[in-house]
N, C-alpha and C positions, 0 to 999 in steps of 0.2 A: 719467405723472402720479402724484402722491402721493395716496393714498386719504384720508389723515388730514386734509390741509388743502386739497386740490384744487390745490395749487401744482405746480410742476415737480418731477421726481424729486429728492429729497434725503433725507438720512439723519436720521430723527427719533430714531434710537437713539443718536446721538452723545451721549455723556454728558459732562458738564462738571465732573466731580469734580476734575480737575487745575486747572480755572480757579476753582473755588469759593474756595480760600484767597486767591487774588489779589483777588477781589471783596470778601472779608471785610476784607482789609487796606486796599484803596483805594476800595471801592465808595461810601463816603460822603465821601471826601476831594475837595473841590472842585478842579477843574483836573487831575484824574489820569486823564482818559479816555485820553490818548495812552499813558500807562504801561500801562493795562489792555489796550489794543489791541495794544501791542508784546508784552506777555506772552502774550496769547491767540495771536498769530501765532507766537511762539516755540514754543508747545505744539503747535498744530495745523498749522503750516506756512502757513496763510492764514486769512482771516476769512470764514467762511461766513455766510450770512444767519441760520442757526440760532444761531451764536455771537453775532452782532450782536443778535438778539432776546433771547437769554439775558442779555447784558450790559445791555440795556435794562431787562429785568425787575428785575435786581439793583440797578441804579443809579438807575432812574427817569428816565434820559435817553431821549428819544424815539428810536426806531430810525432815523428819517430824519436826525436830527442826527448820530448815530453814523456812519451810512453816509456822510454829507457829509464828516465829518472823515476817515474812512478813504479816501475817494476823493481828498481834497485832497492828502494827503501821499503822495509817491511810494514811501515805504518800505512801504506796506501793500499786500497782495495780496488780491483778492477771489475768486480762483480757485485751486484746488489747484495746487501746483507739481510739476514733474517730480521724478523720483528724484534727478537731479543738477541743482543750481542753478548756472548759470554766471553769476558776477558779473564783468562786464567793466569794468575801470577806465577811466574817461573823464577822469581828472584831467589837470592841465596836462602833466606829464612824459609820460604815456601818449599824450596827444593829439599832442604834438610828435613823438613817436616812432611815430606811425601807428596809434593805436587804432581809427581809423575804418576802415582797411583790414582790421584784424582783425575788426571787427564785420561788415563786408561778407562776409568769408570764412565766419564763423559762420552768418550769415543765409543765404548761398548753400548751405552744406553741410547745414544742418539745416532749412532752409526755414521759419524763424521769425524774427520781429522782436523788438525789445526788449519785454519783458513777456509774451511768448507762450511756450506750451509745445508741444513736438512732439506730433503725434497719438498716437504710441506711449506718451506720458507719461514719456519718459526724461529729456528736457532742458527746462529753462526758462532763457531768457536775460534777464538783468537788467543794465542799465547802471548803474554806481554812480559816485559823485562821486570817491572816492579810497579805495584799499585800503591806502595807507601803505607801499607797496613800490616807491617811485619809482625806486630804483636798478635795478629789474628791468624797467622800462618797455619796451614795453607788457606789461601783466600782467593775468591773470584768476585768480580763485579759483573752485574748483568745490566746492560744499558738498554733502554727502550724508550718509546715516546712518553711513557709515564714517568720517566726519570731513571736514575741510577740506583741500584740496590747492591749493597756489599754483603757477602756471606763469608764468614770466617770459620776457623777451626773445623774445616771440612773433613769428612770421612767418606769412604766409598759409598756408604749407605745414605748419609745425609745429602750428598750431592745429587743422588738419584731422586730422593724425595723432593728436593727443591725443584729440580727440572720437571718432575711429574706435576707438581703444583702449578708451576708457570705454564706448562702445556695446557692444563685445564682452563686457566684464565684466557689463554690465547684462543 
């Protein structure tokens, strides 16, 4: 439990100095909430309740409304993501070439579903509409602090090998 507010454990020390310039620029611009949320997520990796409350204080938009917008759009995450974010393409080319089988292999291998993070905090799985690498279908991108890596022409076996390799690096 958090002593400060009686809520669940969370980090009151999270400072929002990186987000402040974003709010100075967009805070009073009507219709810019999604832009603010995108930038906040880019900075912190996800939208914490503290971040939502901070955005609310700075914009005057009620936290419930911000939360509603954040939960409506699939691009926003309300929980921290793993060290490696697996973005699995579900576009038409990938779908036709078996992206569902790849998703099953990932789900089986890591024991997580779309939008979930492994207990060790290493992987998060996100299905995405299209990565724009259709010639490599089925394809996934793995985002991490080291950068983005794209893996194409995936098979059930190759995706497990790739994930095992990444897990060793982590």
